[in-house]
C-alpha positions as CSV (number, residue, x, y, z in Angstrom):
1,X,7.6,60.1,-11.3
2,X,8.9,56.6,-11.9
3,X,11.3,54.6,-9.9
4,X,13.0,51.7,-11.4
5,X,15.1,48.8,-9.4
6,X,17.4,46.5,-10.8
7,X,18.2,43.1,-9.2
8,X,19.3,39.5,-10.3
9,X,23.1,40.4,-11.2
10,X,26.1,38.4,-9.8
11,X,28.8,36.3,-10.9
12,X,28.5,33.7,-13.6
13,X,30.7,31.4,-15.6
14,X,31.0,31.6,-19.3
15,X,27.9,30.0,-20.8
16,X,25.8,30.5,-17.7
17,X,22.6,32.5,-17.4
18,X,21.0,35.1,-15.1
19,X,17.6,36.7,-15.2
20,X,17.6,40.5,-14.5
21,X,14.5,41.9,-13.0
22,X,13.4,45.6,-13.0
23,X,10.6,46.6,-10.5
24,X,9.1,49.7,-11.3
25,X,6.8,52.1,-9.7
26,X,5.0,55.4,-10.4
27,X,2.0,56.6,-12.5
28,X,1.8,55.6,-16.4
29,X,4.5,53.2,-16.4
30,X,2.3,50.9,-18.3
31,X,2.5,53.3,-21.3
32,X,6.4,53.5,-21.2
33,X,8.8,51.5,-23.1
34,X,11.4,49.9,-21.4
35,X,14.8,49.4,-22.1
36,X,18.1,47.4,-20.8
37,X,21.5,49.4,-21.2
38,X,24.9,48.2,-20.1
39,X,28.0,50.0,-19.1
40,X,31.6,48.4,-19.0
41,X,34.6,50.3,-17.5
42,X,36.0,52.8,-19.8
43,X,33.1,52.3,-22.2
44,X,30.2,54.2,-23.1
45,X,26.7,53.3,-22.0
46,X,25.2,50.7,-24.7
47,X,21.9,49.8,-25.8
48,X,21.1,45.9,-25.1
49,X,17.2,45.5,-25.4
50,X,13.9,47.2,-25.4
51,X,10.4,46.5,-25.2
52,X,7.4,48.7,-26.4
53,X,4.6,49.4,-24.2
54,X,1.9,48.2,-26.2
55,X,1.5,45.2,-28.5
56,X,4.8,44.1,-27.0
57,X,7.5,44.6,-29.6
58,X,11.1,43.8,-29.0
59,X,14.6,45.0,-30.3
60,X,18.0,43.8,-29.4
61,X,21.4,44.9,-30.2
62,X,23.2,42.6,-32.3
63,X,25.7,41.5,-29.9
64,X,22.8,39.8,-27.5
65,X,20.5,38.8,-30.3
66,X,19.5,34.9,-29.8
67,X,21.0,34.8,-26.3
68,X,18.9,37.6,-24.2
69,X,15.0,38.1,-24.2
70,X,13.3,40.9,-22.8
71,X,9.8,40.9,-21.4
72,X,7.4,42.4,-19.3
73,X,4.9,41.4,-16.9
74,X,2.3,44.6,-16.6
75,X,0.4,43.0,-13.6
76,X,3.5,42.9,-11.5
77,X,5.1,46.1,-13.3
78,X,8.2,44.3,-13.8
79,X,10.6,43.9,-16.6
80,X,12.7,40.9,-17.4
81,X,16.0,40.5,-19.1
82,X,16.9,36.9,-19.6
83,X,20.5,36.2,-20.2
84,X,21.5,32.8,-21.7
85,X,24.7,31.4,-23.1
86,X,26.7,34.6,-21.2
87,X,30.5,35.7,-22.5
88,X,33.0,37.5,-20.6
89,X,32.2,40.4,-22.9
90,X,28.7,40.7,-21.3
91,X,30.4,41.9,-18.3
92,X,29.1,45.2,-17.2
93,X,26.7,47.3,-14.9
94,X,23.2,46.8,-16.5
95,X,20.6,49.7,-16.1
96,X,17.0,49.4,-17.0
97,X,15.3,52.6,-18.3
98,X,11.8,54.1,-18.8
99,X,10.9,56.3,-22.1
100,X,7.9,58.4,-21.3
101,X,7.4,59.5,-24.6
102,X,4.9,56.8,-25.6
103,X,6.1,56.5,-28.9
104,X,5.0,53.6,-30.6
105,X,7.9,51.1,-30.9
106,X,11.3,51.4,-29.0
107,X,14.2,53.6,-29.0
108,X,17.8,52.7,-28.7
109,X,19.6,55.9,-27.4
110,X,20.3,56.5,-23.8
111,X,19.4,60.1,-24.0
112,X,16.0,59.2,-25.1
113,X,15.0,57.4,-21.8
114,X,13.7,59.5,-18.9
115,X,14.0,57.3,-15.9
116,X,17.0,55.2,-15.0
117,X,17.5,52.5,-12.3
118,X,20.7,52.5,-10.0
119,X,22.2,49.3,-12.1
120,X,23.4,45.8,-11.1
121,X,26.5,44.4,-11.8
122,X,26.7,41.3,-14.2
123,X,30.1,39.6,-14.3
124,X,31.0,36.7,-16.3
125,X,34.0,34.8,-15.4
126,X,36.2,32.6,-17.8
């Protein structure tokens, strides 16, 4: 069983930055790809970024490319999402998720992920 706990959300002004953390526990997490997703009110959960478990490969949604950076610290069992140049449309609940398939690379569909955190709210005010 894998547990994920997000933190770092909050209220920030347009153009500001936040760093989200996803602390993990459980066996075999180091072999799981990890992704960040977000869900705004009335909208479906959407892919934001993901990082593979080996030879770290990263992939981003077009809407955040160049502004967000995903990284992982395996020694701390933690995955981060650095968010810069935030926009009002980035407002959402952000979730981290783990893909236990050990596929090489990353996947972008929520149903392909096996474990989820509880989410952290990010609000960008204009």
